[in-house]
N, CA, C and O atoms as a GROMACS GRO file, in nm:
protein
  388
    1UNK      N    1  -1.505   1.036  -1.285
    1UNK     CA    2  -1.390   1.073  -1.269
    1UNK      C    3  -1.272   1.056  -1.229
    1UNK      O    4  -1.167   1.070  -1.292
    2UNK      N    5  -1.296   1.015  -1.087
    2UNK     CA    6  -1.201   0.958  -1.007
    2UNK      C    7  -1.136   0.826  -1.036
    2UNK      O    8  -1.021   0.792  -1.004
    3UNK      N    9  -1.239   0.747  -1.109
    3UNK     CA   10  -1.192   0.613  -1.129
    3UNK      C   11  -1.096   0.633  -1.237
    3UNK      O   12  -0.985   0.580  -1.238
    4UNK      N   13  -1.152   0.732  -1.353
    4UNK     CA   14  -1.047   0.743  -1.485
    4UNK      C   15  -0.914   0.776  -1.406
    4UNK      O   16  -0.826   0.692  -1.420
    5UNK      N   17  -0.880   0.899  -1.314
    5UNK     CA   18  -0.780   0.954  -1.246
    5UNK      C   19  -0.674   0.820  -1.243
    5UNK      O   20  -0.571   0.790  -1.303
    6UNK      N   21  -0.771   0.745  -1.123
    6UNK     CA   22  -0.676   0.610  -1.077
    6UNK      C   23  -0.593   0.522  -1.205
    6UNK      O   24  -0.472   0.506  -1.218
    7UNK      N   25  -0.704   0.472  -1.289
    7UNK     CA   26  -0.684   0.401  -1.392
    7UNK      C   27  -0.579   0.491  -1.480
    7UNK      O   28  -0.510   0.436  -1.566
    8UNK      N   29  -0.572   0.610  -1.459
    8UNK     CA   30  -0.411   0.661  -1.555
    8UNK      C   31  -0.304   0.667  -1.478
    8UNK      O   32  -0.188   0.661  -1.521
    9UNK      N   33  -0.347   0.683  -1.327
    9UNK     CA   34  -0.241   0.657  -1.248
    9UNK      C   35  -0.176   0.501  -1.250
    9UNK      O   36  -0.055   0.487  -1.233
   10UNK      N   37  -0.244   0.411  -1.267
   10UNK     CA   38  -0.224   0.272  -1.273
   10UNK      C   39  -0.094   0.234  -1.408
   10UNK      O   40   0.015   0.178  -1.408
   11UNK      N   41  -0.181   0.302  -1.515
   11UNK     CA   42  -0.152   0.288  -1.632
   11UNK      C   43  -0.020   0.374  -1.670
   11UNK      O   44   0.043   0.353  -1.774
   12UNK      N   45   0.015   0.472  -1.575
   12UNK     CA   46   0.139   0.550  -1.611
   12UNK      C   47   0.252   0.480  -1.510
   12UNK      O   48   0.369   0.483  -1.547
   13UNK      N   49   0.223   0.429  -1.409
   13UNK     CA   50   0.308   0.336  -1.305
   13UNK      C   51   0.357   0.228  -1.394
   13UNK      O   52   0.478   0.208  -1.406
   14UNK      N   53   0.269   0.156  -1.458
   14UNK     CA   54   0.280   0.042  -1.526
   14UNK      C   55   0.400   0.063  -1.616
   14UNK      O   56   0.507   0.002  -1.614
   15UNK      N   57   0.357   0.172  -1.704
   15UNK     CA   58   0.458   0.242  -1.845
   15UNK      C   59   0.590   0.267  -1.782
   15UNK      O   60   0.692   0.210  -1.821
   16UNK      N   61   0.589   0.363  -1.675
   16UNK     CA   62   0.691   0.407  -1.626
   16UNK      C   63   0.796   0.331  -1.562
   16UNK      O   64   0.912   0.371  -1.561
   17UNK      N   65   0.759   0.221  -1.506
   17UNK     CA   66   0.851   0.083  -1.430
   17UNK      C   67   0.876  -0.004  -1.552
   17UNK      O   68   0.961  -0.092  -1.536
   18UNK      N   69   0.818   0.003  -1.670
   18UNK     CA   70   0.861  -0.118  -1.787
   18UNK      C   71   0.824  -0.229  -1.724
   18UNK      O   72   0.720  -0.266  -1.777
   19UNK      N   73   0.859  -0.310  -1.628
   19UNK     CA   74   0.780  -0.436  -1.639
   19UNK      C   75   0.705  -0.428  -1.497
   19UNK      O   76   0.721  -0.358  -1.398
   20UNK      N   77   0.609  -0.540  -1.535
   20UNK     CA   78   0.474  -0.528  -1.451
   20UNK      C   79   0.409  -0.661  -1.441
   20UNK      O   80   0.391  -0.740  -1.533
   21UNK      N   81   0.376  -0.673  -1.321
   21UNK     CA   82   0.263  -0.785  -1.298
   21UNK      C   83   0.118  -0.772  -1.300
   21UNK      O   84   0.080  -0.671  -1.240
   22UNK      N   85   0.028  -0.841  -1.349
   22UNK     CA   86  -0.072  -0.810  -1.356
   22UNK      C   87  -0.182  -0.932  -1.330
   22UNK      O   88  -0.154  -1.041  -1.380
   23UNK      N   89  -0.281  -0.923  -1.270
   23UNK     CA   90  -0.400  -1.020  -1.242
   23UNK      C   91  -0.509  -0.999  -1.268
   23UNK      O   92  -0.557  -0.917  -1.190
   24UNK      N   93  -0.587  -1.039  -1.352
   24UNK     CA   94  -0.742  -1.008  -1.411
   24UNK      C   95  -0.810  -1.111  -1.441
   24UNK      O   96  -0.767  -1.225  -1.424
   25UNK      N   97  -0.930  -1.084  -1.491
   25UNK     CA   98  -1.009  -1.190  -1.533
   25UNK      C   99  -1.022  -1.188  -1.711
   25UNK      O  100  -1.025  -1.076  -1.762
   26UNK      N  101  -1.027  -1.284  -1.783
   26UNK     CA  102  -1.051  -1.264  -1.956
   26UNK      C  103  -1.199  -1.262  -1.968
   26UNK      O  104  -1.294  -1.332  -1.934
   27UNK      N  105  -1.173  -1.136  -2.042
   27UNK     CA  106  -1.315  -1.109  -2.111
   27UNK      C  107  -1.318  -1.161  -2.266
   27UNK      O  108  -1.422  -1.203  -2.317
   28UNK      N  109  -1.204  -1.155  -2.330
   28UNK     CA  110  -1.231  -1.200  -2.467
   28UNK      C  111  -1.077  -1.208  -2.521
   28UNK      O  112  -0.983  -1.141  -2.478
   29UNK      N  113  -1.074  -1.302  -2.620
   29UNK     CA  114  -0.977  -1.359  -2.680
   29UNK      C  115  -1.019  -1.343  -2.841
   29UNK      O  116  -1.117  -1.391  -2.898
   30UNK      N  117  -0.909  -1.256  -2.897
   30UNK     CA  118  -0.931  -1.237  -3.067
   30UNK      C  119  -0.843  -1.296  -3.120
   30UNK      O  120  -0.746  -1.304  -3.045
   31UNK      N  121  -0.825  -1.349  -3.231
   31UNK     CA  122  -0.747  -1.396  -3.294
   31UNK      C  123  -0.718  -1.327  -3.442
   31UNK      O  124  -0.804  -1.350  -3.528
   32UNK      N  125  -0.637  -1.267  -3.470
   32UNK     CA  126  -0.613  -1.200  -3.619
   32UNK      C  127  -0.612  -1.261  -3.719
   32UNK      O  128  -0.587  -1.380  -3.699
   33UNK      N  129  -0.634  -1.226  -3.859
   33UNK     CA  130  -0.624  -1.293  -3.976
   33UNK      C  131  -0.478  -1.329  -4.001
   33UNK      O  132  -0.444  -1.440  -4.040
   34UNK      N  133  -0.388  -1.224  -3.975
   34UNK     CA  134  -0.208  -1.235  -4.026
   34UNK      C  135  -0.153  -1.301  -3.888
   34UNK      O  136  -0.031  -1.297  -3.870
   35UNK      N  137  -0.244  -1.369  -3.779
   35UNK     CA  138  -0.162  -1.388  -3.701
   35UNK      C  139  -0.155  -1.290  -3.565
   35UNK      O  140  -0.142  -1.168  -3.569
   36UNK      N  141  -0.167  -1.369  -3.449
   36UNK     CA  142  -0.139  -1.299  -3.327
   36UNK      C  143  -0.263  -1.306  -3.222
   36UNK      O  144  -0.366  -1.348  -3.273
   37UNK      N  145  -0.268  -1.288  -3.141
   37UNK     CA  146  -0.386  -1.296  -3.017
   37UNK      C  147  -0.362  -1.180  -2.933
   37UNK      O  148  -0.252  -1.137  -2.898
   38UNK      N  149  -0.483  -1.133  -2.902
   38UNK     CA  150  -0.537  -1.019  -2.814
   38UNK      C  151  -0.585  -1.091  -2.710
   38UNK      O  152  -0.667  -1.176  -2.745
   39UNK      N  153  -0.556  -1.084  -2.568
   39UNK     CA  154  -0.681  -1.123  -2.470
   39UNK      C  155  -0.699  -1.020  -2.411
   39UNK      O  156  -0.605  -0.950  -2.373
   40UNK      N  157  -0.808  -0.995  -2.393
   40UNK     CA  158  -0.852  -0.850  -2.320
   40UNK      C  159  -0.864  -0.917  -2.183
   40UNK      O  160  -0.884  -1.034  -2.152
   41UNK      N  161  -0.843  -0.784  -2.094
   41UNK     CA  162  -0.819  -0.846  -1.952
   41UNK      C  163  -0.940  -0.709  -1.868
   41UNK      O  164  -0.939  -0.586  -1.872
   42UNK      N  165  -1.026  -0.804  -1.802
   42UNK     CA  166  -1.118  -0.698  -1.720
   42UNK      C  167  -1.160  -0.590  -1.788
   42UNK      O  168  -1.132  -0.473  -1.762
   43UNK      N  169  -1.238  -0.638  -1.891
   43UNK     CA  170  -1.351  -0.523  -1.981
   43UNK      C  171  -1.343  -0.616  -2.106
   43UNK      O  172  -1.251  -0.695  -2.128
   44UNK      N  173  -1.452  -0.597  -2.182
   44UNK     CA  174  -1.466  -0.580  -2.330
   44UNK      C  175  -1.337  -0.509  -2.411
   44UNK      O  176  -1.267  -0.427  -2.352
   45UNK      N  177  -1.322  -0.533  -2.502
   45UNK     CA  178  -1.263  -0.437  -2.637
   45UNK      C  179  -1.367  -0.327  -2.662
   45UNK      O  180  -1.484  -0.363  -2.682
   46UNK      N  181  -1.341  -0.217  -2.663
   46UNK     CA  182  -1.230  -0.117  -2.632
   46UNK      C  183  -1.221  -0.063  -2.473
   46UNK      O  184  -1.138   0.015  -2.425
   47UNK      N  185  -1.309  -0.115  -2.420
   47UNK     CA  186  -1.284  -0.095  -2.247
   47UNK      C  187  -1.208  -0.159  -2.180
   47UNK      O  188  -1.217  -0.144  -2.059
   48UNK      N  189  -1.096  -0.262  -2.241
   48UNK     CA  190  -1.043  -0.339  -2.116
   48UNK      C  191  -0.923  -0.283  -2.049
   48UNK      O  192  -0.850  -0.206  -2.112
   49UNK      N  193  -0.904  -0.308  -1.956
   49UNK     CA  194  -0.801  -0.244  -1.860
   49UNK      C  195  -0.665  -0.304  -1.888
   49UNK      O  196  -0.573  -0.246  -1.831
   50UNK      N  197  -0.634  -0.404  -1.961
   50UNK     CA  198  -0.507  -0.440  -1.989
   50UNK      C  199  -0.525  -0.523  -2.110
   50UNK      O  200  -0.629  -0.586  -2.127
   51UNK      N  201  -0.410  -0.524  -2.207
   51UNK     CA  202  -0.438  -0.595  -2.316
   51UNK      C  203  -0.305  -0.710  -2.294
   51UNK      O  204  -0.195  -0.662  -2.266
   52UNK      N  205  -0.316  -0.860  -2.307
   52UNK     CA  206  -0.229  -0.948  -2.310
   52UNK      C  207  -0.174  -0.980  -2.484
   52UNK      O  208  -0.257  -1.044  -2.546
   53UNK      N  209  -0.078  -0.951  -2.545
   53UNK     CA  210  -0.053  -0.965  -2.689
   53UNK      C  211   0.033  -1.085  -2.695
   53UNK      O  212   0.138  -1.091  -2.630
   54UNK      N  213  -0.007  -1.179  -2.771
   54UNK     CA  214   0.087  -1.263  -2.845
   54UNK      C  215   0.100  -1.262  -2.979
   54UNK      O  216   0.004  -1.280  -3.054
   55UNK      N  217   0.229  -1.240  -3.020
   55UNK     CA  218   0.242  -1.201  -3.198
   55UNK      C  219   0.230  -1.342  -3.230
   55UNK      O  220   0.231  -1.444  -3.160
   56UNK      N  221   0.213  -1.314  -3.389
   56UNK     CA  222   0.216  -1.478  -3.452
   56UNK      C  223   0.359  -1.559  -3.419
   56UNK      O  224   0.367  -1.679  -3.393
   57UNK      N  225   0.468  -1.466  -3.425
   57UNK     CA  226   0.604  -1.554  -3.404
   57UNK      C  227   0.605  -1.589  -3.294
   57UNK      O  228   0.690  -1.678  -3.295
   58UNK      N  229   0.560  -1.579  -3.173
   58UNK     CA  230   0.532  -1.604  -3.052
   58UNK      C  231   0.420  -1.725  -3.014
   58UNK      O  232   0.455  -1.805  -2.926
   59UNK      N  233   0.304  -1.741  -3.069
   59UNK     CA  234   0.222  -1.826  -3.065
   59UNK      C  235   0.252  -1.966  -3.044
   59UNK      O  236   0.172  -2.028  -2.974
   60UNK      N  237   0.367  -2.039  -3.097
   60UNK     CA  238   0.402  -2.178  -3.080
   60UNK      C  239   0.482  -2.183  -2.926
   60UNK      O  240   0.471  -2.283  -2.854
   61UNK      N  241   0.543  -2.091  -2.895
   61UNK     CA  242   0.600  -2.100  -2.775
   61UNK      C  243   0.528  -2.057  -2.668
   61UNK      O  244   0.562  -2.085  -2.553
   62UNK      N  245   0.430  -1.992  -2.694
   62UNK     CA  246   0.323  -1.959  -2.569
   62UNK      C  247   0.241  -2.087  -2.561
   62UNK      O  248   0.234  -2.146  -2.453
   63UNK      N  249   0.164  -2.143  -2.690
   63UNK     CA  250   0.109  -2.253  -2.664
   63UNK      C  251  -0.047  -2.226  -2.630
   63UNK      O  252  -0.106  -2.141  -2.696
   64UNK      N  253  -0.111  -2.293  -2.531
   64UNK     CA  254  -0.244  -2.302  -2.516
   64UNK      C  255  -0.284  -2.132  -2.449
   64UNK      O  256  -0.202  -2.066  -2.385
   65UNK      N  257  -0.412  -2.087  -2.477
   65UNK     CA  258  -0.444  -1.969  -2.471
   65UNK      C  259  -0.570  -1.995  -2.359
   65UNK      O  260  -0.657  -2.082  -2.358
   66UNK      N  261  -0.539  -1.858  -2.244
   66UNK     CA  262  -0.669  -1.884  -2.142
   66UNK      C  263  -0.785  -1.884  -2.190
   66UNK      O  264  -0.805  -1.827  -2.298
   67UNK      N  265  -0.899  -1.955  -2.113
   67UNK     CA  266  -1.023  -1.910  -2.148
   67UNK      C  267  -1.089  -1.807  -2.125
   67UNK      O  268  -1.047  -1.738  -2.032
   68UNK      N  269  -1.193  -1.767  -2.188
   68UNK     CA  270  -1.267  -1.631  -2.141
   68UNK      C  271  -1.320  -1.662  -1.977
   68UNK      O  272  -1.389  -1.764  -1.971
   69UNK      N  273  -1.308  -1.614  -1.890
   69UNK     CA  274  -1.353  -1.638  -1.759
   69UNK      C  275  -1.247  -1.644  -1.639
   69UNK      O  276  -1.268  -1.611  -1.522
   70UNK      N  277  -1.125  -1.693  -1.696
   70UNK     CA  278  -1.000  -1.734  -1.627
   70UNK      C  279  -0.969  -1.630  -1.548
   70UNK      O  280  -1.014  -1.518  -1.569
   71UNK      N  281  -0.901  -1.655  -1.465
   71UNK     CA  282  -0.812  -1.550  -1.379
   71UNK      C  283  -0.688  -1.579  -1.405
   71UNK      O  284  -0.639  -1.690  -1.384
   72UNK      N  285  -0.613  -1.458  -1.465
   72UNK     CA  286  -0.474  -1.476  -1.512
   72UNK      C  287  -0.378  -1.370  -1.428
   72UNK      O  288  -0.420  -1.264  -1.381
   73UNK      N  289  -0.256  -1.412  -1.419
   73UNK     CA  290  -0.138  -1.356  -1.374
   73UNK      C  291  -0.038  -1.342  -1.482
   73UNK      O  292   0.027  -1.434  -1.532
   74UNK      N  293  -0.034  -1.246  -1.506
   74UNK     CA  294   0.087  -1.212  -1.640
   74UNK      C  295   0.170  -1.136  -1.578
   74UNK      O  296   0.140  -1.065  -1.482
   75UNK      N  297   0.328  -1.148  -1.648
   75UNK     CA  298   0.461  -1.066  -1.609
   75UNK      C  299   0.515  -1.044  -1.736
   75UNK      O  300   0.542  -1.132  -1.818
   76UNK      N  301   0.533  -0.899  -1.756
   76UNK     CA  302   0.640  -0.884  -1.863
   76UNK      C  303   0.654  -0.726  -1.859
   76UNK      O  304   0.637  -0.655  -1.760
   77UNK      N  305   0.691  -0.683  -1.999
   77UNK     CA  306   0.706  -0.536  -2.012
   77UNK      C  307   0.577  -0.475  -2.007
   77UNK      O  308   0.483  -0.549  -2.035
   78UNK      N  309   0.556  -0.373  -1.982
   78UNK     CA  310   0.410  -0.284  -1.980
   78UNK      C  311   0.454  -0.169  -2.114
   78UNK      O  312   0.540  -0.081  -2.109
   79UNK      N  313   0.382  -0.196  -2.202
   79UNK     CA  314   0.383  -0.033  -2.285
   79UNK      C  315   0.215  -0.020  -2.318
   79UNK      O  316   0.122  -0.083  -2.268
   80UNK      N  317   0.215   0.085  -2.418
   80UNK     CA  318   0.096   0.141  -2.441
   80UNK      C  319   0.058   0.129  -2.565
   80UNK      O  320   0.138   0.174  -2.648
   81UNK      N  321  -0.049   0.078  -2.608
   81UNK     CA  322  -0.133   0.055  -2.742
   81UNK      C  323  -0.276   0.115  -2.762
   81UNK      O  324  -0.377   0.076  -2.704
   82UNK      N  325  -0.269   0.196  -2.836
   82UNK     CA  326  -0.384   0.294  -2.859
   82UNK      C  327  -0.484   0.305  -2.716
   82UNK      O  328  -0.601   0.273  -2.695
   83UNK      N  329  -0.369   0.370  -2.625
   83UNK     CA  330  -0.404   0.443  -2.536
   83UNK      C  331  -0.464   0.324  -2.402
   83UNK      O  332  -0.547   0.348  -2.314
   84UNK      N  333  -0.393   0.201  -2.426
   84UNK     CA  334  -0.426   0.123  -2.330
   84UNK      C  335  -0.300   0.019  -2.269
   84UNK      O  336  -0.215  -0.029  -2.345
   85UNK      N  337  -0.301   0.000  -2.160
   85UNK     CA  338  -0.170  -0.081  -2.142
   85UNK      C  339  -0.136  -0.240  -2.195
   85UNK      O  340  -0.226  -0.323  -2.181
   86UNK      N  341  -0.044  -0.269  -2.239
   86UNK     CA  342  -0.028  -0.391  -2.272
   86UNK      C  343   0.087  -0.487  -2.237
   86UNK      O  344   0.197  -0.433  -2.224
   87UNK      N  345   0.082  -0.589  -2.222
   87UNK     CA  346   0.196  -0.682  -2.198
   87UNK      C  347   0.207  -0.771  -2.295
   87UNK      O  348   0.120  -0.856  -2.312
   88UNK      N  349   0.315  -0.761  -2.370
   88UNK     CA  350   0.357  -0.874  -2.460
   88UNK      C  351   0.406  -0.976  -2.408
   88UNK      O  352   0.492  -0.963  -2.321
   89UNK      N  353   0.365  -1.099  -2.448
   89UNK     CA  354   0.345  -1.249  -2.404
   89UNK      C  355   0.427  -1.292  -2.501
   89UNK      O  356   0.388  -1.277  -2.616
   90UNK      N  357   0.556  -1.352  -2.478
   90UNK     CA  358   0.667  -1.406  -2.547
   90UNK      C  359   0.680  -1.567  -2.521
   90UNK      O  360   0.714  -1.642  -2.612
   91UNK      N  361   0.653  -1.609  -2.402
   91UNK     CA  362   0.638  -1.742  -2.373
   91UNK      C  363   0.551  -1.784  -2.240
   91UNK      O  364   0.500  -1.703  -2.163
   92UNK      N  365   0.545  -1.903  -2.231
   92UNK     CA  366   0.437  -1.975  -2.158
   92UNK      C  367   0.461  -1.938  -2.003
   92UNK      O  368   0.373  -1.954  -1.918
   93UNK      N  369   0.576  -1.893  -1.977
   93UNK     CA  370   0.637  -1.903  -1.849
   93UNK      C  371   0.585  -1.753  -1.807
   93UNK      O  372   0.568  -1.741  -1.686
   94UNK      N  373   0.559  -1.650  -1.877
   94UNK     CA  374   0.505  -1.507  -1.836
   94UNK      C  375   0.376  -1.514  -1.790
   94UNK      O  376   0.330  -1.426  -1.717
   95UNK      N  377   0.302  -1.629  -1.830
   95UNK     CA  378   0.157  -1.612  -1.761
   95UNK      C  379   0.119  -1.743  -1.704
   95UNK      O  380   0.174  -1.848  -1.738
   96UNK      N  381  -0.005  -1.734  -1.590
   96UNK     CA  382  -0.045  -1.874  -1.532
   96UNK      C  383  -0.180  -1.846  -1.510
   96UNK      O  384  -0.215  -1.733  -1.477
   97UNK      N  385  -0.284  -1.963  -1.529
   97UNK     CA  386  -0.381  -1.947  -1.459
   97UNK      C  387  -0.458  -2.066  -1.420
   97UNK      O  388  -0.558  -2.055  -1.350
   0.00000   0.00000   0.00000
């Protein structure tokens, strides 16, 4: 219960401030059939702690994706998607590994 409350507080802090820095480990990379990529951080879907999302229209600007197991630092606007925090990656400058 305590872990859940800390995670909830962390999520609300990210969403409330709008802009977030997040560092974590890539657990999975999912390519969607209609374009776009979801990078699951610090846990496998649906239990990831953060999702880094690249839309189909941003894939060319973002370029190379981080491999599974990489430590990634991402910066961007934090939102909530399906109950989990998410940062949308629009350019390669928003993340490093």
